[in-house]
N, C-alpha and C positions, 0 to 999 in steps of 0.2 A: 926107337930111340934115335935121336939125332946125334950128330957128331959133336954137338956142343955140350959142354958140361954145365951143370946148374939145375935149377928146378925145371920141371916140365912146363911147357907153354900154357899160360892162362890168359884169359881175356883181360885186357887192361880195363881198370875201373873207369866208369864215366863220371866226370865231375859236373856238378850242377853249375850252370852258368847264369848269366843275367837274363836269360830268355824267359818266356811266359811260363807260369806255374799252372799245373792242371789241378782241377778240383778233385777231391777224393771221390765224389759220386757223380761228377759231371762228365760230359764228353770232352773230347779233345778240343782245346782252345777256348773253353768257357771260363768266365771269371765270376766268382761269388762276391757280392758287395759286403762290406764290413757290417757286422750286426749292429742294428740301431739300438738306442737306449730304450729300455722298456718303460711304457707310460704307466703311472700309478693312478688309481682312482682317487678323487679328492675325498678327504675325510668329512664326516658329518659337520664338524666345526667349520671347516673351510666353506662348505656349501651354505651353512647358516650365515656366515659373514658375507658371502657373495650376495645372498638374497637381501640381507639388510642394506648392503651398499646400493643395490639396484633400487630398492624402495626409497631410500633416502634421496637418491638422485631424482626419482620421479616426483617427489614432493618439493624438493628445493628448486628445481628448474622453473616450475610455474611461478613460485614465490619470487625468485630473482627476476624473472621476466616482468612480473607485475610491478615490482619495485622500480625497475628500470623505466618502464612506461610512465609510471607516476612521476618519477624525477624529470623525465623529458617534458611531461605535460605542465608541471607546476614550476619548473625552473625559471621560465621567463618572468613569472610573477614574483618569485622569490628574489631573483637577481635584479629586476628592474623597478620594483616598487619603492624601495628605499624608505625614506621618511614617510611617504604616503601610506605604506603598509602599517607602520607603527601608529599613525594617527587613527587609521581604521580600527586597529586592535583596541586602542583606548576607548573609542566610541562604543565598541561592543561590550566592554565590561562596565560601562557606566550604568548605575542603577536606574531602572525605569519601570513603569507600571506594566504588569503583565496582564493579559486578557485571560479570563477564565472561560474555557470552552468546554461544553458538555454535550455529549451525544445522547439523543432521545431523552431530554429532560422532562420532568413532570412536576408541576407546581399545583398545590391544592390550597384552597382558601374558602372563606365563608363571607357572605355579604352582611349587610347591616341587620338583616333579619335571620341570621344564622343558617342561611341556605347555602349549600356547598356548590362550588364550581371547581373545574379542573382545566389547567392549561398544559398542553403538550406541544412538542415540536420535534423536528428532525435534528436540529442543532440549536443550542442556546449559547450565546456568548455575552459575558459581562465584562465591560471595560471600565476599569477604575473601581473605586470603593462603593459607588452608589449602586443600589439594587435596581438597575435598569438593564434589561436584557434584550439583545437583538436576537430575534427568532427567525429560523428558516422553516417554512411550511408549518406555521402555527395552527393549532386546533384548540377549540374551547368548547367545553360542555357545561351548561348551566341548568340546574334543576329548579323547576317552578314549584309553587305551593301545592298545586293539585296533582303533583306527580309527573306533569308534562316536563318537557325539556326543550332547550334551544341549543343548536349546534352552529358554530362559526368556524370558518377556515379561510386561509389566504396563502399567497406565495411567501410573503415576508411579514414581519410584525415587530413591534417593540412593546415589551411588557414592563410597566412601571409598578413594581410590587408595592411600595409604600402608598401610592395613590390608587391602587386597584384599577388601573387603566390599561387597556390593550388596544394599541393602534395597529390596524390591519391595512395592508396595501397589496394590490395586485390580485385580480380574480377573487375578490371577496365574496363569500357566500354565507348568507345567514338563513338557517333552516329551522322552522318551527315544526314540532311533531304533529301539528294539525294539518300539515301539507302545504303551508305557505313558505315560499322561498324567495329571497331577495338576492340580486346580483348587482355588484357595483365595483368601482375601482379602489375606493378607500372608505374606511369606516372606523369610528372610535367607539369602543365598547366600554361602558362604565360598569364594571363587574359588581361593585358593591351596591349599585342602584338598580341593576337589572335592566339597563337601558343601552341604547346604541343610536348613533347618528352619523350622517354623511352628507356631504355637499357636492358629490359628483353624480352624474347621471346613474339612475338606478332602474332596474327592470324587476318586476315582481310578478309572480304567478301563484295561483292556488285555486281553491274551490270557487272563488268569486270570478275568476277569469284571468286576464293579464292586464298589467298596468306599467307605464313608464313615466318617469318624472325626473326633475333635476336634483332631487335630494330626498331624504327621509328622516323621520324621527320615530324611534321605537321606544315606547315607555311601558311601565307596569309589566316588566319582564315579558314583553312580546304580546301582551293583551291588546295594546293600542299601537297602531302604526299610522303616522301622518306623513303623507307624501307632499313635498314642498316644490315650489316653482311650477312651471308649466307641466301639467300632468295629462296623460291620455290613457283612458281605460277602455277595455273591451270586456263587458260583463257577460257571464254565461248564466242563462236562466236555469233554474232547478225545477225538476218535474214536481 
């Protein structure tokens, strides 16, 4: 007991000051960061909206880019043509005759003795109301009385349906199934008469040999061929 009156001596309480705090589980002098806000997983609806937005952007961006490029390309014409552009537009809408173009056409007919013939081509084009057709790579098959046939072909041709005439031009070939073949640059085939003629140099070959002349006349559906102008023939003898 001390000589002083009062309560026995007790340790004075320690007051917390502004000094550093100690973590409950950490060592001396360590600080714990404040807890971050927890992240929540997106809902299915949010994911669907996000996917839709991404797809929309992927589609719209190329369309917008194409539209911008088109505007850049055509803007000088739209901005600079003025009255000239309007005149061109009026010319476009004016009525005019259209050409009838057919791919792989086939035309059938009969001659004056009811014998059939067929005209085919890679392309046929009819300009105007008249039945006259411009042909690309025309071909013609003509049947004879005895069952034989004549085949004609060329690079281009013009078929006059009402007149039954076929004008051939460029690498014209006339072939009879007896083996006779004529080559020339131009020929006129009279389909209803079973005849053909030409006034350009012609070369012929067949069982008789070879022959060149300045023109030809084919009559009686190929039974008779007359070579006109200066002609030169090399005949082959048969055993």
